[in-house]
TORTIMI-40633 format. One record per residue (C-alpha): y, z, x; residue in three letters. Coordinates in pm, whole numbers, padded with zeros to 5 digits, always signed. Layout:
TORTIMI-40633
YZXALA;...
***
This chain:
TORTIMI-40633
-00738+00850+00523ILE;-01059+00680+00421HIS;-01156+00421+00685PRO;-01263+00155+00432VAL;-01089+00222+00104ALA;-00739+00268+00241GLY;-00444+00087+00086ARG;-00293-00230+00220MET;-00167-00194+00579PRO;+00132+00032+00608GLY;+00163+00098+00236HIS;+00024+00449+00271MET;+00324+00537+00487ASN;+00562+00423+00212VAL;+00373+00613-00058LEU;+00365+00929+00153LEU;+00736+00897+00224ALA;+00813+00853-00147GLU;+00612+01171-00218ALA;+00792+01355+00068ASP;+00461+01421+00245VAL;+00488+01469+00625PRO;+00244+01238+00799TYR;+00127+01503+01045ASP;-00066+01684+00770ILE;-00261+01369+00676VAL;-00607+01365+00837LYS;-00872+01108+00914GLU;-01193+01122+00708MET;-01415+01227+01000ASP;-01167+01496+01097GLU;-01145+01651+00751ILE;-01520+01624+00676ASN;-01591+01864+00962ALA;-01352+02120+00813GLU;-01428+02090+00440LEU;-01697+02366+00430PRO;-01427+02615+00535THR;-01196+02529+00243TYR;-01187+02747-00070ASP;-01065+02473-00305VAL;-01075+02094-00290GLY;-00882+01887-00547ILE;-00977+01526-00621VAL;-00707+01324-00795VAL;-00854+01008-00946GLY;-01085+00920-00654ALA;-01442+00829-00742ASN;-01663+00620-00514ASP;-01519+00763-00192ILE;-01623+01116-00302VAL;-01965+01019-00439ASN;-02254+01230-00295PRO;-02493+00942-00366ALA;-02346+00763-00065THR;-02514+01024+00155GLN;-02832+01143-00017ASP;-02952+00874-00261ASP;-03109+00575-00080PRO;-03160+00399-00416SER;-02786+00394-00489SER;-02605+00060-00439PRO;-02336+00244-00241ILE;-02574+00443-00019TYR;-02447+00454+00339GLY;-02081+00399+00251MET;-01841+00643+00425PRO;-01743+00926+00192ALA;-01512+01226+00195ILE;-01757+01514+00151GLU;-01540+01712-00089ILE;-01847+01866-00254TRP;-01888+02090+00053LYS;-01582+02295-00046CYS;-01656+02631-00207LYS;-01495+02508-00529GLN;-01399+02153-00625CYS;-01174+02042-00911VAL;-01173+01676-01018VAL;-00868+01547-01208LEU;-00945+01235-01412LYS;-00867+01077-01747ARG;-01230+01000-01828SER;-01584+01000-01690MET;-01559+00628-01613GLY;-01720+00486-01302THR;-01529+00369-00998GLY;-01494+00028-00834TYR;-01868-00002-00774SER;-01970+00078-01134GLY;-02201+00359-01012VAL;-02216+00701-01182ASP;-02090+00991-00971ASN;-02322+01297-00955PRO;-02029+01496-00812LEU;-01906+01557-01167PHE;-02220+01760-01251TYR;-02250+01988-00947LEU;-02235+02364-01000ASN;-01927+02410-00780ASN;-01735+02126-00948VAL;-01509+02151-01252LYS;-01353+01857-01439MET;-00992+01871-01555LEU;-00905+01585-01791PHE;-00554+01468-01871GLY;-00243+01358-01684ASP;-00316+01433-01317ALA;+00052+01429-01218LYS;+00140+01687-01482GLN;-00157+01901-01378SER;-00059+01889-01011MET;+00302+01971-01099ASP;+00181+02277-01290ASN;-00033+02387-00994ILE;+00260+02340-00756SER;+00489+02541-00983THR;+00238+02828-00999CYS;+00207+02835-00620LEU;+00585+02829-00573GLU;+00628+03112-00825ASP;+00367+03315-00636SER;+00508+03245-00289HIS;+00723+03558-00274ASP;+00429+03776-00380ARG;+00206+03624-00114PHE;+00476+03675+00151THR;+00535+04038+00053LEU;+00162+04111+00057SER;+00130+03962+00403GLU;+00426+04160+00531ALA;+00293+04484+00380ALA;-00036+04437+00566GLY;+00130+04432+00906ARG;+00166+04750+01102SER;+00499+04870+01232GLY;+00372+04825+01587THR;+00295+04459+01526GLU;+00634+04405+01365ALA;+00806+04553+01670ALA;+00588+04366+01920GLY;+00719+04191+02229PRO;+00898+03857+02201ALA;+00694+03540+02235ALA;+00652+03420+02591GLU;+00812+03088+02687PRO;+00582+02788+02663GLU;+00413+02685+02988VAL;+00386+02308+03039PHE;+00131+02133+03260PRO;+00247+01992+03591GLU;+00402+01649+03546ALA;+00173+01375+03678MET;+00363+01065+03562LYS;+00726+00975+03497VAL;+00848+00817+03173ILE;+01161+00603+03203GLY;+01400+00568+02908ILE;+01634+00270+02937LEU;+01967+00224+02760ARG;+01953-00070+02518GLU;+02182-00358+02612ARG;+02116-00600+02328GLU;+02420-00649+02106ALA;+02408-00429+01795GLY;+02109-00223+01913GLU;+02196+00147+01874LEU;+01848+00299+01890ARG;+01683+00472+02185VAL;+01309+00477+02254SER;+01276+00859+02245PHE;+01487+01118+02064ALA;+01535+01464+02223PRO;+01298+01612+01963SER;+01007+01422+02123THR;+01062+01551+02479VAL;+00852+01866+02437LEU;+00559+01661+02309LYS;+00581+01436+02614LEU;+00592+01736+02847ARG;+00281+01883+02685ARG;+00100+01559+02773MET;+00196+01600+03141GLY;+00496+01366+03162PHE;+00842+01414+03307SER;+01133+01203+03183ILE;+01384+00994+03375LEU;+01670+00911+03139LEU;+01930+00644+03206GLU;+02267+00804+03150THR;+02406+00762+02795SER;+02078+00600+02679ALA;+02090+00797+02354GLY;+02467+00808+02306ALA;+02480+00522+02054SER;+02219+00704+01844ALA;+02416+01029+01855GLY;+02218+01200+02134PHE;+02400+01321+02445SER;+02240+01358+02788ASP;+02267+01735+02743GLU;+02053+01715+02427ASP;+01773+01580+02647TYR;+01817+01801+02954THR;+01825+02110+02731ARG;+01457+02046+02653GLN;+01365+02072+03022GLY;+01171+01828+03237GLY;+01441+01559+03208VAL;+01639+01403+03490GLN;+01935+01168+03435VAL;+01961+00844+03633ALA;+02291+00669+03686GLU;+02159+00314+03632SER;+01876+00114+03483SER;+01779-00004+03832GLU;+01706+00356+03930GLU;+01485+00404+03625VAL;+01299+00078+03685LEU;+01227+00174+04046LYS;+01108+00532+03991GLN;+00939+00545+03649ALA;+00565+00488+03598ASP;+00592+00400+03228ILE;+00915+00241+03099ILE;+01010+00239+02732PHE;+01253+00010+02550LYS;+01331-00048+02184VAL;+01420-00414+02192SER;+01282-00713+02380GLN;+01294-00662+02759PRO;+01567-00855+02937LEU;+01472-01107+03204LEU;+01650-00905+03476ASP;+01448-00598+03378GLU;+01122-00792+03385VAL;+01186-00923+03737ARG;+01223-00567+03868MET;+00883-00450+03737LEU;+00619-00345+03991GLN;+00245-00399+03964GLY;+00171-00028+03912THR;+00416+00009+03624GLN;+00375-00022+03249THR;+00648-00146+03017LEU;+00631-00064+02646VAL;+00867-00206+02385GLY;+00897-00312+02025PHE;+01006-00668+01950TRP;+00929-00978+01745ASN;+00717-01229+01938MET;+00872-01526+01755TYR;+01070-01749+01991GLY;+00989-01559+02314THR;+00868-01849+02528ALA;+01120-01774+02807GLU;+01014-01408+02817LEU;+00646-01501+02840LEU;+00718-01729+03135GLU;+00894-01442+03313ALA;+00605-01202+03241LEU;+00367-01441+03417GLU;+00560-01379+03739GLN;+00497-01002+03744VAL;+00173-00804+03756SER;+00280-00505+03547ALA;+00116-00414+03216ASN;+00343-00501+02922VAL;+00273-00373+02569LEU;+00445-00455+02241ASN;+00405-00188+01975LEU;+00480-00447+01705ALA;+00138-00602+01776LEU;-00069-00289+01708VAL;-00335-00378+01446PRO;-00270-00232+01104ARG;-00583-00020+01058VAL;-00609+00339+00942SER;-00673+00477+01292ARG;-00352+00316+01418ALA;-00125+00449+01142GLN;+00055+00686+01381LYS;+00135+00393+01611LEU;+00258+00165+01335ASP;+00622+00129+01437ALA;+00649-00192+01238LEU;+00588+00006+00921THR;+00838+00275+01021SER;+01116+00024+01085MET;+01030-00196+00784ALA;+01054+00110+00560ASN;+01411+00167+00679ILE;+01497-00202+00649ALA;+01390-00220+00283GLY;+01588+00094+00201TYR;+01905-00018+00378ARG;+01885-00371+00237ALA;+01918-00243-00119VAL;+02207-00011-00029LEU;+02382-00296+00154ASP;+02334-00528-00145ALA;+02492-00286-00392PHE;+02778-00213-00154GLN;+02866-00582-00196ARG;+02762-00622-00561PHE;+03063-00574-00793PRO;+02878-00403-01079ARG;+02675-00093-01167PHE;+02315-00069-01052SER;+02203+00147-01346ARG;+02242+00120-01721ALA;+02509+00328-01888GLY;+02748+00367-02177SER;+03122+00336-02147THR;+03417+00325-02384ALA;+03375-00048-02441PHE;+02996-00031-02492GLY;+02671-00023-02301SER;+02621-00157-01947VAL;+02285-00320-01871PRO;+02103-00233-01547PRO;+02125-00472-01255ALA;+01824-00699-01212LYS;+01667-00696-00866VAL;+01405-00946-00750PHE;+01205-00853-00438VAL;+01014-01139-00273ILE;+00729-01006-00061GLY;+00563-00672-00136ALA;+00485-00559+00216GLY;+00617-00231+00352VAL;+00981-00346+00348ALA;+00936-00490+00000GLY;+00781-00171-00137LEU;+01058+00036+00019SER;+01318-00194-00142ALA;+01142-00165-00478ILE;+01138+00215-00459ALA;+01506+00230-00362THR;+01621-00015-00632ALA;+01412+00166-00893HIS;+01568+00500-00795SER;+01915+00343-00842LEU;+01825+00263-01203GLY;+01777-00112-01161CYS;+01532-00331-01344LYS;+01306-00444-01061VAL;+01086-00753-01046LEU;+00871-00844-00745ALA;+00637-01114-00620ASN;+00386-01149-00339ASP;+00132-01418-00253VAL;-00134-01149-00201ARG;-00325-01068-00518ASP;-00385-00711-00398ALA;-00009-00641-00406ALA;+00012-00641-00788ARG;-00118-00286-00826GLU;+00116-00154-00556GLN;+00418-00323-00716VAL;+00340-00190-01062GLU;+00273+00161-00927SER;+00630+00159-00794MET;+00767+00091-01142GLY;+00842-00279-01092ALA;+00729-00583-01290GLN;+00502-00815-01096PHE;+00589-01185-01122ILE;+00279-01394-01067ALA;+00304-01744-00925VAL;+00202-02007-01178ASP;-00107-02115-00983ALA;-00477-02040-01016GLN;-00737-01916-00769GLY;-00514-01841-00470ILE;-00501-01519-00267ALA;-00265-01536+00028GLY;-00380-01250+00249GLU;-00426-01324+00617GLY;-00546-01124+00916ALA;-00450-00758+00916GLY;-00322-00763+00560GLY;-00025-00989+00635TYR;+00066-01283+00419ALA;-00066-01617+00536THR;+00076-01967+00514ALA;-00008-02137+00183MET;-00086-02496+00094GLY;+00157-02750-00048ASP;+00028-02711-00406ASP;+00084-02338-00400PHE;+00426-02376-00237THR;+00540-02612-00515ARG;+00416-02368-00780ALA;+00582-02079-00597GLN;+00920-02253-00582LEU;+00893-02348-00949ALA;+00830-01984-01038THR;+01127-01865-00832TYR;+01351-02134-00984ALA;+01264-01991-01327ARG;+01328-01626-01228VAL;+01624-01645-00988VAL;+01905-01746-01233PRO;+01878-01414-01420ASP;+01886-01197-01106MET;+02183-00999-00974ASP;+02030-00902-00639VAL;+01749-01071-00444ILE;+01575-00910-00146ILE;+01357-01151+00053THR;+01102-01015+00301THR;+00854-01303+00337ALA;+00755-01349+00700MET;+00440-01486+00865ILE;+00353-01340+01209PRO;+00459-01559+01504ASN;+00592-01838+01282ARG;+00924-01932+01126SER;+00988-01777+00786ALA;+00919-01999+00482PRO;+01223-02128+00293GLU;+01188-01986-00058LEU;+01545-01977-00194ILE;+01683-02330-00210THR;+02044-02443-00253ALA;+01970-02530-00618GLU;+01844-02175-00683MET;+02154-02021-00524VAL;+02374-02252-00732ALA;+02201-02126-01049SER;+02295-01762-00980MET;+02604-01588-01117ARG;+02912-01540-00901SER;+02908-01202-00731GLY;+02528-01195-00694SER;+02385-01089-00358VAL;+02089-01213-00154ILE;+01971-00996+00138VAL;+01737-01191+00367ASP;+01520-00956+00573LEU;+01343-01259+00720ALA;+01661-01359+00906ALA;+01512-01278+01251PRO;+01264-01567+01209THR;+01492-01817+01036GLY;+01531-01665+00691GLY;+01393-01730+00343ASN;+01722-01865+00208CYS;+01868-02201+00300VAL;+02213-02045+00361TYR;+02094-01757+00583THR;+02269-01711+00917GLU;+02144-01428+01143PRO;+02376-01126+01158ASN;+02630-01283+00924ARG;+02726-01255+00556ALA;+02779-01604+00410VAL;+02951-01686+00079LEU;+02799-01981-00109SER;+03020-02234-00292PRO;+02955-02059-00625ASN;+03034-01708-00497GLY;+02689-01573-00404VAL;+02678-01355-00091THR;+02385-01415+00147ILE;+02336-01135+00404VAL;+02136-01215+00720GLY;+02128-00873+00892GLU;+01848-00864+01153THR;+01846-00496+01251ASN;+01891-00261+00958TYR;+01692+00008+01139ALA;+01974+00031+01396SER;+02215+00134+01119GLN;+02019+00459+01095MET;+01989+00494+01472ALA;+01915+00867+01493ALA;+01649+00861+01219GLN;+01483+00541+01340SER;+01483+00662+01703SER;+01296+00976+01602GLU;+01040+00771+01408MET;+01002+00516+01686LEU;+00970+00788+01949GLY;+00690+00947+01748SER;+00509+00610+01744ASN;+00553+00569+02121PHE;+00423+00925+02180ALA;+00116+00850+01968ALA;+00048+00546+02190LEU;+00061+00768+02498LEU;-00195+00999+02336GLU;-00430+00708+02276VAL;-00384+00600+02639LEU;-00500+00943+02758GLY;-00174+01121+02835GLY;-00054+01161+03193ALA;-00381+01293+03336SER;-00610+01012+03212ASP;-00358+00734+03156PHE;-00494+00380+03124GLY;-00833+00296+03275GLY;-01092+00204+03016GLU;-00843+00292+02743ARG;-00675-00045+02793TRP;-00976-00187+02607ASP;-00928+00043+02307ASP;-00940-00168+01985PRO;-00589-00057+01886ILE;-00435-00096+02234VAL;-00585-00425+02349LYS;-00424-00641+02074PRO;-00082-00493+02167ALA;-00113-00602+02532MET;+00118-00896+02604VAL;+00071-00936+02979ALA;-00141-00782+03251SER;-00191-00872+03615GLY;+00041-01171+03593GLY;-00145-01327+03300GLN;-00044-01356+02935ILE;-00324-01192+02736VAL;-00150-01193+02398TRP;-00326-01403+02136ASP;-00072-01557+01894PRO;-00356-01631+01648ASN;-00575-01319+01640PRO;-00913-01358+01466PRO;-00940-01228+01113ARG;-01126-00896+01102PRO;-01488-00943+00985PRO;-01551-00867+00620GLY;-01815-00628+00488PRO;-02183-00725+00520PRO;-02345-00920+00242ALA;-02445-00702-00050ASP;-02798-00746-00169THR;-02768-00499-00455ASN;-02522-00697-00659GLY;-02234-00458-00587VAL;-01967-00574-00345SER;-01874-00345-00059GLY;-01613-00091-00163PHE;-01273-00169-00024GLY;-01382-00495+00135GLY;-01217-00818+00036ALA;-01447-01066-00126SER;-01437-01416+00018PRO;-01135-01605-00104THR;-01252-01872-00349PRO;-01169-02231-00279MET;-00878-02339-00497PRO;-00991-02568-00779PRO;-00869-02927-00795PRO;-00519-02993-00922GLU;-00654-03147-01246GLU;-00852-02830-01316THR;-00543-02617-01258ASN;-00348-02833-01502ALA;-00619-02797-01769ILE;-00642-02421-01720LEU;-00264-02389-01740ALA;-00255-02591-02062TRP;-00533-02378-02216ILE;-00353-02058-02116GLN;-00027-02184-02267GLU;-00186-02297-02598HIS;-00462-02036-02635LYS;-00342-01914-02976ASP;-00330-02264-03122GLU;-00673-02341-02973LEU;-00824-02027-03126ALA;-00688-02116-03471LEU;-00804-02476-03437GLY;-01157-02383-03331VAL;-01183-02126-03609GLY;-01064-02375-03872ALA;-01307-02637-03739ALA;-01601-02394-03763VAL;-01512-02298-04121VAL;-01468-02663-04222LEU;-01798-02757-04058GLY;-01984-02480-04239LEU;-01825-02583-04569GLY;-01935-02945-04525ILE;-02281-02897-04374ALA;-02406-02581-04547VAL;-02453-02513-04916ASP;-02336-02153-04938ILE;-02375-01972-05274PRO;-02056-01843-05425GLU;-02167-01479-05385ALA;-02223-01530-05014GLU;-01873-01670-04969VAL;-01735-01332-05076THR;-01957-01161-04818HIS;-01834-01399-04550LEU;-01477-01307-04641GLY;-01561-00938-04604TYR;-01724-01012-04268PHE;-01419-01194-04132VAL;-01184-00920-04252LEU;-01401-00646-04099SER;-01405-00832-03766CYS;-01026-00858-03765LEU;-00972-00495-03864ILE;-01229-00374-03609GLY;-01072-00580-03333ASN;-00718-00455-03397PHE;-00840-00096-03436THR;-01032-00084-03108VAL;-00769-00285-02919ALA;-00508-00029-03016GLY;-00701+00261-02861VAL;-00601+00378-02514THR;-00874+00282-02261PRO;-00902+00646-02159ALA;-01030+00723-02513LEU;-01293+00451-02530HIS;-01569+00692-02426THR;-01505+00946-02707PRO;-01451+00652-02945LEU;-01815+00550-02891ILE;-01937+00885-03020SER;-01715+00857-03330VAL;-01854+00514-03425THR;-02200+00659-03492ASN;-02113+00693-03859ALA;-02009+00327-03884ILE;-02325+00220-03706SER;-02533+00427-03950GLY;-02377+00243-04245ILE;-02462-00091-04080ILE;-02825+00020-04031VAL;-02856+00111-04399VAL;-02701-00220-04502GLY;-02936-00411-04272GLY;-03245-00233-04411MET;-03142-00329-04764LEU;-03146-00698-04659GLN;-03495-00692-04502LEU;-03676-00813-04817SER;-03772-01179-04810GLY;-03946-01428-04579PRO;-03968-01301-04221VAL;-03850-01632-04075LEU;-03545-01658-04299SER;-03195-01631-04155ALA;-03123-01337-04384ARG;-03406-01123-04246VAL;-03333-01231-03887ALA;-02968-01125-03919CYS;-03070-00798-04084ALA;-03317-00720-03802LEU;-03050-00794-03542ALA;-02802-00569-03723ALA;-03051-00281-03742VAL;-03152-00316-03377PHE;-02800-00345-03230LEU;-02662-00065-03445SER;-02954+00159-03347SER;-02874+00098-02981VAL;-02513+00193-03052ASN;-02621+00513-03231ILE;-02850+00622-02946VAL;-02577+00548-02694GLY;-02321+00734-02900GLY;-02535+01047-02913PHE;-02600+01022-02537ALA;-02227+00995-02464VAL;-02149+01283-02699THR;-02410+01503-02532ALA;-02271+01412-02193ARG;-01917+01498-02300MET;-02023+01835-02440LEU;-02217+01913-02125GLU;-01901+01885-01918MET;-01744+02178-02102PHE;-02040+02417-02062ARG;-02006+02679-01789GLU;-02383+02688-01731ASP;-02420+02311-01698ALA;-02690+02219-01451LYS;-02646+01933-01204PRO;-02808+01612-01316ARG;
***
């Protein structure tokens, strides 16, 4: 995980999950940099600036001083790319020319699949070789000794959830051993995990677990108390000043709870408030639960939708795929996109954040941009922010255009600590076909659809089903409890475990924002400050990974003009071209012979444009070396036109043609030499 160039908050978790990559093998940059010299092979897939050695050893480089993954310290490094193009900063990467680095051009996914297949085919051979190297004595050695746990210094209390419809439990039995290794014992309220499929015996079998008969017993004896949902007022009143309560709930509409917390002196933390930074990924319960919600929302929608999700052919003809529109491309939105795409749907998505486009398209969906200019709706921590009235009108107009063709709509648009914006109006619902489904994941904060009712499925007058489920994660109680328990355990690690719990760690940058109350005071800030952006760049290259300041939206008249130009750009181009030709014909006396040359010039421009535009961008670099021959012809033609007065237009144009074509020729030879150098075994670093 690169500390600066990471993806939008939480999205890495979704991408890793889609690739079936366990999160415990993902390392922080500082952690892996210390180990890289011990690795035999390092593989770089597409990365550029974040693996650039110039960031560390070239003070003249515009990106000098930027954090980098020091992959060049591996014994051998292989870089998979489509071309030698520069990265975000536009700076050449000397990594590509080091002696221990090899470049592999082509489709990186196909290359990695081939590598994986080779390793899998060789697995049995590796295993047999390892087994053959062991001695018979080692094979018949004594059984492993039972694990010895440190003496328990603090007690963790696990309460049974009493909120209607909540089936999760704060810790699954699989997390107990990890808690014991940190020096904790566990006091479990009886049947706390039963609704998630975990019996009391599943916990006690792990050791270090005692079962309490009531929640009152847990609240009196435990040092650190964990809950999944919002703490009840009766539970809050029983808290003691030396205790810590940790939960996971939405802070919207919790005024009564905050008043109760002011009457107790215990520390109260909400894991939903942990800042979404790379160091806090393991604590990001919001991402874990949102991932499940997006997945379940799509499954729920198609359980109610009376048609196929995928395209197919039947006896009566072909069946088109269902069209799914996902509003909001956060973690839940990306999870919904991935699920709908895997079901064979045609997926469209929208988000007010400009940075979401790439993520949406990488998931195989079509990004629907709002018909407005110069607006980027990213707020603090990567969340969406409230937009102005002009943008809202443009947004609703865009949705009104898209919604009638959709079969399923998944809405996920929420703004922290505020009611959800209403994005699907009654008119939009009325324009949809009967049988269509809207799943509103923003139902906990009011919903994005005008018909949404929390925890109910409503049928509109024209037969559209609107689902307002508020707790999809609870429908996968066992899975979500394991994920949530892992997040809670990671928080305990940050807080120092049982031996060093709390103290100065309460001021940790990823713990302090999650603190709701302490010492009888509400310390939660409902409007946290936006993280500072990167320092000003004096080299003309913006900081990698940092967001540039959001430009002020232009006036409404300017937006209207720009929209009109965009809509009529083809007609404008033809009109301007015709006007230029007409003006030249009226104002300039062009000999008949020159008119023919002008015709050739226009045709060559058109042919050249269509030829180059049809070339894949990955081939633009080799294309430059091929155009040397064309440039040579232009130089010869320009030299033939050099006779005549020096100040004449003819000679001036000829000189310009010779000069520009010569530059192209020199550049073409330089690029060709550079390409050939990459394929030489004895290439020296440059």
